[in-house]
PAFI-180371 format. One record per residue (C-alpha): x, y, z; residue number from 1; residue in three letters. Coordinates in nm, 2 decimals. Example, Ala and Ser with C-alpha at 12.3 -4.5 7.8 and 13.67 -1.06 7.14 Angstrom:
     px     py     pz pos code
   1.23  -0.45   0.78   1  ALA
   1.37  -0.11   0.71   2  SER
REM end
This chain:
     px     py     pz pos code
  26.91  15.26   3.06   1  MET
  26.98  14.92   2.87   2  ASN
  26.68  14.89   2.66   3  ILE
  26.68  14.48   2.68   4  ALA
  26.66  14.42   3.05   5  THR
  26.35  14.29   3.04   6  ASN
  26.30  14.14   2.71   7  LEU
  26.11  13.85   2.72   8  ALA
  26.26  13.55   2.57   9  VAL
  26.07  13.27   2.38  10  HIS
  26.32  12.99   2.24  11  VAL
  26.21  12.72   1.99  12  PHE
  26.44  12.47   1.77  13  ASP
  26.34  12.72   1.46  14  ALA
  26.16  13.03   1.41  15  VAL
  25.99  13.16   1.09  16  ILE
  25.98  13.48   0.99  17  ILE
  25.66  13.47   0.73  18  GLY
  25.35  13.28   0.65  19  GLY
  25.32  13.25   0.30  20  GLY
  25.39  12.91   0.03  21  GLY
  25.76  12.91   0.12  22  ALA
  25.73  12.97   0.53  23  GLY
  25.45  12.73   0.57  24  LEU
  25.64  12.45   0.40  25  ARG
  25.91  12.45   0.60  26  ALA
  25.71  12.47   0.91  27  SER
  25.56  12.16   0.77  28  ILE
  25.87  11.98   0.74  29  GLU
  26.01  12.05   1.08  30  LEU
  25.70  12.05   1.27  31  ALA
  25.60  11.70   1.17  32  GLN
  25.98  11.57   1.21  33  SER
  25.90  11.67   1.62  34  GLY
  26.08  12.01   1.62  35  LEU
  25.98  12.29   1.85  36  ASN
  25.87  12.55   1.55  37  VAL
  25.73  12.90   1.56  38  ALA
  25.62  13.09   1.29  39  VAL
  25.56  13.48   1.27  40  ILE
  25.33  13.64   1.02  41  SER
  25.21  13.99   1.05  42  LYS
  24.90  13.92   0.85  43  VAL
  24.71  13.56   0.92  44  PHE
  24.85  13.31   0.74  45  PRO
  24.59  13.25   0.48  46  THR
  24.62  13.65   0.34  47  ARG
  24.97  13.63   0.28  48  SER
  25.10  13.70  -0.11  49  HIS
  25.10  13.35  -0.18  50  THR
  24.73  13.37  -0.18  51  VAL
  24.71  13.64  -0.47  52  SER
  24.91  13.32  -0.69  53  ALA
  24.65  13.26  -0.99  54  GLN
  24.79  13.08  -1.31  55  GLY
  24.98  12.75  -1.15  56  GLY
  25.27  12.56  -1.05  57  ILE
  25.49  12.39  -1.30  58  ASN
  25.61  12.04  -1.28  59  ALA
  25.69  11.77  -1.58  60  ALA
  25.39  11.53  -1.52  61  LEU
  25.30  11.48  -1.89  62  GLY
  24.94  11.48  -1.82  63  ASN
  24.81  11.72  -2.15  64  THR
  25.08  11.65  -2.40  65  ASP
  25.13  11.26  -2.30  66  GLY
  25.50  11.30  -2.17  67  TYR
  25.70  11.59  -2.03  68  ASP
  26.12  11.54  -1.92  69  ASP
  26.26  11.78  -1.58  70  TRP
  26.52  11.83  -1.79  71  ARG
  26.31  11.99  -2.07  72  TRP
  26.16  12.22  -1.78  73  HIS
  26.52  12.31  -1.71  74  MET
  26.60  12.37  -2.04  75  TYR
  26.35  12.65  -2.03  76  ASP
  26.40  12.75  -1.68  77  THR
  26.77  12.81  -1.77  78  VAL
  26.69  13.01  -2.08  79  MET
  26.44  13.19  -1.97  80  GLY
  26.70  13.30  -1.69  81  SER
  26.90  13.43  -1.97  82  ASP
  27.20  13.25  -1.83  83  PHE
  27.18  13.43  -1.49  84  LEU
  27.02  13.13  -1.30  85  GLY
  27.24  12.87  -1.14  86  ASP
  27.25  12.57  -1.34  87  GLN
  27.28  12.34  -1.02  88  GLU
  26.98  12.51  -0.85  89  ALA
  26.74  12.48  -1.14  90  ILE
  26.86  12.10  -1.20  91  GLU
  26.76  12.05  -0.83  92  TYR
  26.40  12.24  -0.87  93  MET
  26.32  12.08  -1.18  94  CYS
  26.37  11.75  -1.10  95  LYS
  26.22  11.79  -0.74  96  ASN
  25.88  11.91  -0.89  97  ALA
  25.65  11.64  -0.96  98  PRO
  25.70  11.47  -0.60  99  GLN
  25.64  11.81  -0.45 100  ASN
  25.34  11.85  -0.64 101  ILE
  25.24  11.49  -0.54 102  TYR
  25.30  11.61  -0.17 103  GLU
  25.07  11.94  -0.24 104  LEU
  24.77  11.71  -0.39 105  GLU
  24.81  11.46  -0.07 106  HIS
  24.75  11.75   0.16 107  MET
  24.43  11.82  -0.04 108  GLY
  24.47  12.08  -0.30 109  LEU
  24.21  12.06  -0.52 110  PRO
  24.38  12.08  -0.89 111  PHE
  24.14  12.11  -1.17 112  SER
  24.14  11.75  -1.35 113  ARG
  24.14  11.65  -1.70 114  ASN
  23.84  11.38  -1.76 115  LYS
  24.06  11.08  -1.69 116  ASN
  24.13  11.22  -1.34 117  GLY
  24.51  11.35  -1.35 118  THR
  24.58  11.68  -1.33 119  ILE
  24.51  11.97  -1.56 120  TYR
  24.81  12.09  -1.70 121  GLN
  24.79  12.43  -1.90 122  ARG
  25.00  12.62  -2.12 123  ALA
  25.26  12.90  -2.02 124  PHE
  25.52  13.13  -2.12 125  GLY
  25.86  12.97  -2.20 126  GLY
  25.77  12.64  -2.15 127  ALA
  25.82  12.41  -2.43 128  THR
  25.91  12.06  -2.53 129  ARG
  26.24  11.89  -2.67 130  ASP
  26.45  12.16  -2.57 131  TYR
  26.27  12.43  -2.74 132  GLY
  26.11  12.32  -3.03 133  LYS
  25.74  12.34  -2.93 134  GLU
  25.49  12.49  -2.67 135  GLN
  25.44  12.28  -2.33 136  ALA
  25.16  12.25  -2.10 137  HIS
  25.31  12.21  -1.78 138  ARG
  25.13  12.39  -1.57 139  THR
  24.95  12.27  -1.29 140  CYS
  24.66  12.47  -1.16 141  CYS
  24.34  12.50  -0.93 142  ALA
  24.13  12.74  -1.20 143  ALA
  24.30  13.06  -1.19 144  ASP
  24.30  13.04  -0.76 145  ARG
  24.63  12.81  -0.75 146  THR
  24.79  12.97  -0.47 147  GLY
  24.47  13.03  -0.29 148  HIS
  24.43  12.66  -0.31 149  ALA
  24.75  12.61  -0.21 150  MET
  24.83  12.83   0.08 151  LEU
  24.51  12.71   0.23 152  HIS
  24.63  12.32   0.21 153  ALA
  24.99  12.42   0.36 154  LEU
  24.82  12.61   0.61 155  TYR
  24.56  12.31   0.73 156  GLN
  24.84  12.07   0.73 157  LYS
  25.05  12.31   0.99 158  ASN
  24.74  12.33   1.21 159  LEU
  24.74  11.90   1.17 160  ALA
  25.12  11.91   1.26 161  VAL
  25.08  12.19   1.58 162  LYS
  25.34  12.44   1.42 163  ALA
  25.30  12.71   1.66 164  LYS
  25.17  13.03   1.52 165  PHE
  25.25  13.42   1.59 166  PHE
  24.98  13.56   1.39 167  ASN
  24.99  13.94   1.36 168  GLU
  25.33  14.01   1.48 169  TRP
  25.59  14.20   1.27 170  PHE
  25.99  14.06   1.27 171  ALA
  26.17  14.37   1.35 172  ILE
  26.53  14.28   1.35 173  ASP
  26.73  13.97   1.33 174  LEU
  26.94  13.93   1.63 175  VAL
  27.30  13.90   1.49 176  LYS
  27.60  13.75   1.77 177  ALA
  27.95  13.71   1.68 178  ASP
  27.88  13.34   1.52 179  SER
  27.57  13.39   1.36 180  GLY
  27.23  13.47   1.40 181  ILE
  27.04  13.40   1.72 182  ALA
  26.68  13.44   1.68 183  GLY
  26.44  13.77   1.53 184  VAL
  26.30  14.06   1.77 185  LEU
  25.94  14.07   1.70 186  ALA
  25.66  14.30   1.81 187  MET
  25.29  14.22   1.86 188  SER
  25.10  14.44   1.62 189  ILE
  24.76  14.40   1.90 190  GLU
  24.96  14.46   2.18 191  THR
  25.29  14.62   2.11 192  GLY
  25.47  14.34   2.33 193  GLU
  25.85  14.32   2.23 194  ILE
  25.95  13.97   2.23 195  VAL
  26.29  13.76   2.18 196  PHE
  26.23  13.50   1.95 197  LEU
  26.57  13.25   2.03 198  LYS
  26.62  12.98   1.80 199  ALA
  26.90  12.73   1.69 200  LYS
  26.75  12.79   1.29 201  ALA
  26.58  13.13   1.17 202  THR
  26.48  13.12   0.83 203  ILE
  26.34  13.45   0.62 204  LEU
  26.02  13.34   0.45 205  ALA
  25.93  13.73   0.37 206  THR
  25.82  13.74  -0.01 207  GLY
  25.85  14.03  -0.22 208  GLY
  25.93  14.38  -0.23 209  ALA
  25.70  14.53  -0.49 210  GLY
  25.58  14.82  -0.31 211  ARG
  25.88  15.02  -0.39 212  ILE
  25.71  15.09  -0.74 213  PHE
  25.39  15.30  -0.76 214  GLN
  25.21  15.06  -1.00 215  THR
  25.25  14.69  -0.88 216  THR
  25.03  14.34  -0.86 217  THR
  25.19  14.29  -0.53 218  ASN
  24.98  14.34  -0.20 219  ALA
  25.08  14.63   0.06 220  HIS
  25.26  14.40   0.29 221  ILE
  25.53  14.34   0.03 222  ASN
  25.74  14.58   0.19 223  THR
  26.09  14.38   0.16 224  GLY
  26.10  14.31   0.51 225  ASP
  26.36  14.02   0.51 226  GLY
  26.56  14.24   0.25 227  PHE
  26.58  14.54   0.53 228  GLY
  26.64  14.29   0.81 229  MET
  26.93  14.11   0.62 230  ALA
  27.12  14.41   0.53 231  LEU
  27.07  14.59   0.89 232  ARG
  27.26  14.26   1.01 233  ALA
  27.53  14.29   0.76 234  GLY
  27.43  14.05   0.49 235  LEU
  27.45  14.09   0.12 236  PRO
  27.15  14.10  -0.12 237  LEU
  27.22  13.92  -0.46 238  GLN
  27.08  14.07  -0.81 239  ASP
  26.86  14.34  -0.70 240  MET
  26.84  14.51  -1.07 241  GLU
  26.61  14.19  -1.17 242  PHE
  26.28  14.31  -1.13 243  TRP
  26.03  14.14  -1.34 244  GLN
  25.75  14.39  -1.48 245  PHE
  25.44  14.11  -1.57 246  HIS
  25.26  14.23  -1.92 247  PRO
  24.94  14.17  -1.81 248  THR
  24.85  14.38  -1.48 249  GLY
  24.45  14.55  -1.52 250  ILE
  24.55  14.93  -1.61 251  TYR
  24.48  15.20  -1.36 252  GLY
  24.46  14.93  -1.09 253  ALA
  24.81  14.70  -1.13 254  GLY
  24.60  14.39  -1.06 255  VAL
  24.72  14.09  -1.20 256  LEU
  24.59  13.89  -1.49 257  VAL
  24.70  13.55  -1.53 258  THR
  24.96  13.43  -1.80 259  GLU
  24.72  13.13  -1.78 260  GLY
  24.44  13.36  -1.93 261  SER
  24.72  13.35  -2.27 262  ARG
  24.79  13.00  -2.17 263  GLY
  24.38  12.88  -2.26 264  GLU
  24.46  13.11  -2.55 265  GLY
  24.41  13.48  -2.51 266  GLY
  24.62  13.76  -2.65 267  TYR
  24.69  14.09  -2.67 268  LEU
  24.62  14.33  -2.93 269  ILE
  24.74  14.72  -3.03 270  ASN
  24.50  15.02  -3.07 271  LYS
  24.47  14.88  -3.45 272  ASP
  24.32  14.54  -3.37 273  GLY
  24.70  14.39  -3.44 274  GLU
  24.80  14.10  -3.26 275  ARG
  25.16  14.27  -3.18 276  TYR
  25.35  13.96  -3.06 277  MET
  25.35  13.76  -3.38 278  GLU
  25.62  14.07  -3.49 279  ARG
  25.84  14.02  -3.16 280  TYR
  25.81  13.67  -3.10 281  ALA
  25.67  13.48  -3.38 282  PRO
  25.77  13.12  -3.24 283  HIS
  25.62  13.13  -2.90 284  LEU
  25.42  13.47  -2.94 285  LYS
  25.19  13.58  -2.65 286  ASP
  25.33  13.29  -2.44 287  LEU
  25.71  13.38  -2.46 288  SER
  25.88  13.48  -2.13 289  CYS
  25.73  13.77  -1.98 290  ARG
  26.04  13.98  -2.00 291  ASP
  25.99  14.00  -2.36 292  ILE
  25.63  14.02  -2.36 293  VAL
  25.63  14.32  -2.14 294  ALA
  25.89  14.51  -2.31 295  ARG
  25.75  14.44  -2.65 296  SER
  25.39  14.61  -2.49 297  SER
  25.59  14.94  -2.40 298  MET
  25.74  14.97  -2.70 299  ILE
  25.42  14.93  -2.88 300  GLU
  25.30  15.20  -2.61 301  ILE
  25.61  15.41  -2.67 302  ARG
  25.59  15.40  -3.08 303  GLU
  25.20  15.56  -3.08 304  GLY
  24.99  15.17  -3.06 305  ARG
  24.83  15.22  -2.73 306  GLY
  24.50  15.24  -2.68 307  VAL
  24.28  15.48  -2.51 308  GLY
  24.27  15.86  -2.47 309  ALA
  24.62  15.85  -2.34 310  LYS
  24.73  15.59  -2.57 311  GLY
  24.92  15.39  -2.23 312  ASP
  24.75  15.05  -2.24 313  TYR
  24.73  14.77  -2.43 314  VAL
  24.41  14.55  -2.46 315  LEU
  24.41  14.15  -2.37 316  LEU
  24.19  13.98  -2.55 317  LYS
  23.97  13.66  -2.45 318  LEU
  23.57  13.67  -2.59 319  ASP
  23.66  13.44  -2.84 320  HIS
  23.75  13.18  -2.60 321  LEU
  23.38  13.16  -2.51 322  GLY
  23.22  13.23  -2.19 323  GLU
  23.24  12.85  -2.09 324  ASP
  23.59  12.80  -2.08 325  VAL
  23.61  13.13  -1.92 326  ILE
  23.39  13.07  -1.62 327  ASN
  23.57  12.68  -1.55 328  LYS
  23.94  12.80  -1.62 329  ARG
  23.94  13.17  -1.55 330  LEU
  23.65  13.26  -1.32 331  PRO
  23.87  13.46  -1.08 332  GLY
  23.97  13.68  -1.39 333  ILE
  23.64  13.73  -1.49 334  ARG
  23.55  13.89  -1.14 335  ASP
  23.84  14.13  -1.14 336  LEU
  23.81  14.23  -1.50 337  ALA
  23.44  14.35  -1.42 338  ILE
  23.53  14.50  -1.05 339  THR
  23.86  14.64  -1.17 340  PHE
  23.85  14.75  -1.49 341  ALA
  23.45  14.74  -1.58 342  GLY
  23.51  14.50  -1.84 343  VAL
  23.33  14.16  -1.87 344  ASP
  23.63  13.96  -2.08 345  PRO
  23.33  13.75  -2.24 346  VAL
  23.25  14.02  -2.44 347  LYS
  23.52  14.31  -2.45 348  ASN
  23.93  14.28  -2.43 349  PRO
  24.07  14.39  -2.09 350  ILE
  24.31  14.71  -2.05 351  PRO
  24.65  14.56  -1.95 352  VAL
  24.95  14.75  -1.88 353  VAL
  25.31  14.57  -1.77 354  PRO
  25.32  14.61  -1.36 355  THR
  25.58  14.49  -1.15 356  CYS
  25.53  14.17  -1.01 357  HIS
  25.85  13.98  -0.86 358  TYR
  26.21  14.02  -0.77 359  ILE
  26.44  13.75  -0.92 360  MET
  26.71  13.89  -0.69 361  GLY
  26.74  13.86  -0.28 362  GLY
  26.88  13.68  -0.04 363  ILE
  27.19  13.47  -0.19 364  PRO
  27.13  13.11  -0.08 365  THR
  27.27  12.78  -0.16 366  ASN
  26.98  12.46  -0.29 367  ILE
  26.94  12.36   0.09 368  HIS
  26.81  12.75   0.19 369  GLY
  27.14  12.85   0.39 370  GLN
  27.23  13.21   0.34 371  VAL
  27.53  13.28   0.17 372  LEU
  27.76  13.60   0.25 373  THR
  28.04  13.71   0.04 374  VAL
  28.40  13.76   0.21 375  LYS
  28.72  13.78   0.08 376  ASN
  28.58  13.69  -0.22 377  GLY
  28.47  13.34  -0.11 378  GLN
  28.07  13.23  -0.04 379  ASP
  28.04  13.17   0.35 380  GLN
  27.76  13.03   0.53 381  VAL
  27.57  13.24   0.79 382  VAL
  27.51  13.02   1.06 383  GLN
  27.17  12.98   1.18 384  GLY
  27.02  13.18   0.88 385  LEU
  26.83  13.00   0.64 386  TYR
  26.59  13.22   0.35 387  ALA
  26.32  13.07   0.08 388  ALA
  26.08  13.18  -0.13 389  GLY
  26.08  13.55  -0.33 390  GLU
  26.29  13.68  -0.06 391  CYS
  26.61  13.43  -0.14 392  ALA
  26.83  13.41  -0.42 393  CYS
  26.91  13.07  -0.44 394  VAL
  26.94  13.17  -0.78 395  SER
  26.67  12.92  -1.00 396  VAL
  26.51  13.23  -1.23 397  HIS
  26.82  13.46  -1.25 398  GLY
  26.76  13.77  -1.49 399  ALA
  26.40  13.67  -1.56 400  ASN
  26.17  13.40  -1.39 401  ARG
  25.93  13.17  -1.59 402  LEU
  25.58  13.19  -1.48 403  GLY
  25.46  12.94  -1.25 404  ALA
  25.79  12.87  -1.12 405  ASN
  25.75  13.06  -0.84 406  SER
  25.48  12.84  -0.65 407  LEU
  25.73  12.55  -0.70 408  LEU
  26.03  12.79  -0.63 409  ASP
  25.86  12.81  -0.27 410  LEU
  25.74  12.44  -0.18 411  VAL
  26.12  12.28  -0.36 412  VAL
  26.37  12.54  -0.10 413  PHE
  26.07  12.56   0.18 414  GLY
  26.10  12.16   0.21 415  ARG
  26.48  12.18   0.14 416  ALA
  26.55  12.44   0.46 417  ALA
  26.33  12.24   0.71 418  GLY
  26.51  11.88   0.58 419  ILE
  26.88  12.07   0.61 420  HIS
  26.78  12.20   0.97 421  ILE
  26.64  11.88   1.06 422  GLN
  26.98  11.72   0.99 423  LYS
  27.20  12.00   1.10 424  SER
  26.98  11.98   1.46 425  ILE
  27.07  11.63   1.51 426  ARG
  27.44  11.66   1.36 427  GLU
  27.48  11.94   1.66 428  GLY
  27.36  12.27   1.50 429  LEU
  27.33  12.47   1.85 430  ASP
  27.23  12.85   1.97 431  PHE
  27.45  13.15   1.86 432  CYS
  27.51  13.30   2.19 433  GLU
  27.38  13.69   2.16 434  GLU
  27.49  13.95   2.44 435  THR
  27.27  14.23   2.59 436  ARG
  27.45  14.48   2.30 437  SER
  27.37  14.27   2.02 438  ASP
  26.96  14.28   2.15 439  LEU
  27.00  14.66   2.14 440  ASP
  27.12  14.68   1.84 441  LYS
  26.80  14.52   1.70 442  SER
  26.60  14.79   1.90 443  PHE
  26.79  15.06   1.75 444  VAL
  26.55  15.19   1.47 445  ARG
  26.23  15.12   1.67 446  LEU
  26.36  15.35   1.94 447  GLU
  26.40  15.59   1.63 448  ARG
  26.03  15.60   1.52 449  TRP
  25.96  15.61   1.89 450  ASN
  26.16  15.91   1.96 451  LYS
  26.13  16.15   1.63 452  ASN
  25.93  16.43   1.68 453  GLU
  25.76  16.68   1.41 454  LYS
  25.95  16.50   1.11 455  GLY
  25.79  16.44   0.74 456  GLU
  25.55  16.19   0.74 457  SER
  25.56  15.82   0.67 458  VAL
  25.33  15.90   0.34 459  GLU
  25.49  16.15   0.21 460  GLU
  25.84  15.96   0.20 461  ILE
  25.71  15.64   0.07 462  ARG
  25.48  15.81  -0.20 463  THR
  25.78  16.01  -0.32 464  ALA
  26.00  15.69  -0.30 465  LEU
  25.78  15.49  -0.50 466  GLN
  25.77  15.75  -0.80 467  LYS
  26.12  15.77  -0.83 468  VAL
  26.13  15.42  -0.87 469  MET
  25.87  15.36  -1.11 470  GLN
  25.99  15.68  -1.32 471  GLU
  26.39  15.62  -1.30 472  ASP
  26.45  15.24  -1.28 473  PHE
  26.11  15.13  -1.44 474  GLY
  26.10  14.83  -1.75 475  VAL
  26.38  15.08  -2.01 476  PHE
  26.66  15.22  -1.79 477  ARG
  26.93  15.41  -1.88 478  SER
  27.26  15.59  -1.66 479  ALA
  27.09  15.98  -1.66 480  GLU
  26.82  15.94  -1.55 481  PRO
  26.87  15.62  -1.29 482  MET
  27.17  15.86  -1.20 483  GLN
  26.93  16.17  -1.14 484  GLY
  26.69  15.91  -0.97 485  GLY
  26.96  15.80  -0.70 486  PHE
  27.06  16.12  -0.60 487  LYS
  26.68  16.15  -0.53 488  LYS
  26.66  15.83  -0.33 489  LEU
  26.98  15.95  -0.12 490  GLU
  26.81  16.24  -0.06 491  ASP
  26.49  16.08   0.05 492  LEU
  26.72  15.84   0.29 493  ARG
  26.84  16.14   0.48 494  GLN
  26.49  16.26   0.47 495  ARG
  26.39  15.94   0.63 496  LEU
  26.64  15.96   0.95 497  GLN
  26.41  16.26   1.06 498  HIS
  26.08  16.13   0.96 499  ALA
  25.82  16.07   1.23 500  SER
  25.44  15.92   1.32 501  ILE
  25.18  16.11   1.51 502  LYS
  25.05  15.82   1.69 503  ASP
  25.28  15.69   1.99 504  LYS
  25.05  15.41   2.11 505  SER
  25.09  15.06   2.14 506  ASN
  24.79  14.87   2.09 507  CYS
  24.69  14.82   1.69 508  PHE
  24.93  15.08   1.59 509  ASN
  24.96  15.02   1.24 510  THR
  25.14  15.42   1.19 511  SER
  25.46  15.24   1.37 512  ARG
  25.44  14.93   1.15 513  ILE
  25.38  15.10   0.81 514  GLU
  25.69  15.36   0.98 515  ALA
  25.90  15.02   0.99 516  LEU
  25.83  14.86   0.64 517  GLU
  25.91  15.20   0.48 518  LEU
  26.26  15.14   0.64 519  ASP
  26.29  14.78   0.49 520  ASN
  26.14  15.03   0.16 521  LEU
  26.46  15.25   0.13 522  MET
  26.72  14.96   0.19 523  GLU
  26.55  14.76  -0.10 524  THR
  26.49  15.07  -0.33 525  ALA
  26.83  15.15  -0.27 526  LEU
  26.98  14.82  -0.33 527  ALA
  26.80  14.78  -0.69 528  THR
  26.89  15.14  -0.83 529  ALA
  27.25  15.09  -0.70 530  THR
  27.28  14.76  -0.88 531  SER
  27.06  14.84  -1.18 532  ALA
  27.33  15.14  -1.20 533  ASN
  27.62  14.88  -1.21 534  ASP
  27.53  14.68  -1.47 535  ARG
  27.63  14.81  -1.78 536  THR
  27.42  14.52  -2.00 537  GLU
  27.08  14.43  -2.12 538  SER
  26.98  14.08  -1.98 539  ARG
  26.62  13.93  -1.89 540  GLY
  26.41  14.20  -1.72 541  ALA
  26.72  14.45  -1.71 542  HIS
  26.67  14.67  -1.99 543  ALA
  26.94  14.93  -2.05 544  ARG
  26.85  15.17  -2.40 545  TYR
  27.22  15.30  -2.32 546  ASP
  27.36  14.91  -2.34 547  PHE
  27.07  14.73  -2.55 548  PRO
  27.29  14.39  -2.56 549  GLU
  27.39  14.12  -2.33 550  ARG
  27.72  14.12  -2.25 551  ASP
  27.83  13.78  -2.16 552  ASP
  28.21  13.89  -2.14 553  LYS
  28.19  14.12  -1.87 554  HIS
  27.84  14.00  -1.70 555  TRP
  27.79  13.66  -1.70 556  LEU
  27.79  13.66  -1.29 557  LYS
  27.59  13.77  -1.01 558  HIS
  27.61  14.14  -0.89 559  SER
  27.60  14.13  -0.45 560  VAL
  27.50  14.43  -0.29 561  TYR
  27.61  14.56   0.07 562  PHE
  27.42  14.84   0.29 563  SER
  27.73  15.09   0.25 564  ASP
  27.67  15.07  -0.15 565  GLY
  27.94  14.82  -0.22 566  GLN
  27.91  14.60  -0.47 567  ILE
  28.07  14.24  -0.54 568  ALA
  28.01  13.93  -0.78 569  TYR
  27.96  13.57  -0.75 570  ARG
  28.02  13.36  -1.05 571  PRO
  27.72  13.19  -1.20 572  ILE
  27.69  12.81  -1.16 573  ASN
  27.72  12.66  -1.51 574  MET
  27.75  12.31  -1.41 575  LYS
  27.47  12.09  -1.33 576  PRO
  27.55  11.71  -1.12 577  LEU
  27.34  11.50  -1.34 578  GLU
  27.29  11.66  -1.68 579  VAL
  27.56  11.84  -1.90 580  LYS
  27.56  12.18  -1.88 581  PRO
  27.31  12.40  -2.15 582  ILE
  27.57  12.61  -2.29 583  GLU
  27.53  13.01  -2.36 584  LEU
  27.30  13.10  -2.68 585  GLN
  27.07  13.38  -2.76 586  ALA
  26.74  13.42  -2.68 587  ARG
  26.44  13.49  -2.94 588  GLU
REM end
């Protein structure tokens, strides 16, 4: 019997997979132009992981310093990327940042304010004035709940422009036709109903995949769903070796303590009470780029200067800021520290350790959000498919993301994708025509989980996967552990094909959702492992013991991974459109 015979079909101009910042910003752009838009979200949109962003969003407004320049912001972003970022994309993001901030303000985002009424801006890691000369205050914030404020403002605007929502629906797979992407197969978590959402344009805005690691700041929903969908559609992922470990995850819980806590004047100390970042980065100290601070903390721990009975964490000191500053600028951090660490930062330092936070790599796109693949060494646009946000790699972050550039990435490129889709539809972008066979292919893995019996559980394989990634592909890497880890992953991939779920019911079957998510985690982990093993240098967040230096001669290029394990390469775009290229140089 043909699986797709009685499949319900819903037709839209555009379908957006993901209800976080990037997806909601894209849907606003499309819906307010009169297009018929649907947003699929596996959680209610205001529970998307954007809600967890704390510290802020960068833009060269100059409200605190008196003057700022988007070119300085661009310079910092290129430097922070360790020169793996594409300078044309970085230029576009930084130049458009102020306009996007004012748009958010007009949507009702309640930014913290200076006494004169302007948007308050705090210091953040890697942000400088005049091309690296002194610390800049560039990060606009709503106390330490900026992502929460942004997500609610965007959702309310979506309601005003009447975007259509499929809340608590899970995207199973893209439907790939000969000419491009025809839409997506999705399932209602509530009822188990499966529908084909057919669209002229499909946007992947599915967020990150930090749940491939044991310790992460990421929510349980961050399972790399967009990565899995792209790979199964025969499309590549770019720069998957570059995972950012945030320097300050709460010890034992992984919960994020914003970089804004250091932006307000907090600092890290070891067991001797030494402010050790003064040794590693005497210029920017605790506000150096995240990869530098995270590695410095791990070195302190490895060399015996960690804190606690096992010496496996460091301390973040905030008490000197005073209760008034903490309650005004960092109220959420105080709550989190009390809840998850049993520590009141007004009185005592917070135990912290570097924790998986963000992936710089993802689905390769251009500045319009169009997804790219590589054929015969040449970039090729995938018709009907776009990506934005953490799941995309436009590459504004390169090998290491600057703090507070992620929320900016969401809104700038979510908006850019919406603008391009509007223009493309006006100019004749039409549906890709799928066959019944194309639809059947999208059912394959769902049928596997429905039919498998008496295999291992999802929890067993997921726990083993996370352990391998944490131990063999963490902050520091080298060939021997990675190759051992890769063999374990290959074994887990084989075991996953026979894994099973006991509950085969349709109504709110979260076991089936977790099983489908595990397929995506496995695809993401293999992409990360293969790419990390391949890149024989240290650059940004990718740090190797056996290749400790950055190697611009051989590795100034993007890695492009396909699901069969093959790796291709793309050149870095070193040619911005309006300013002189930022020349290669060493980082602090």
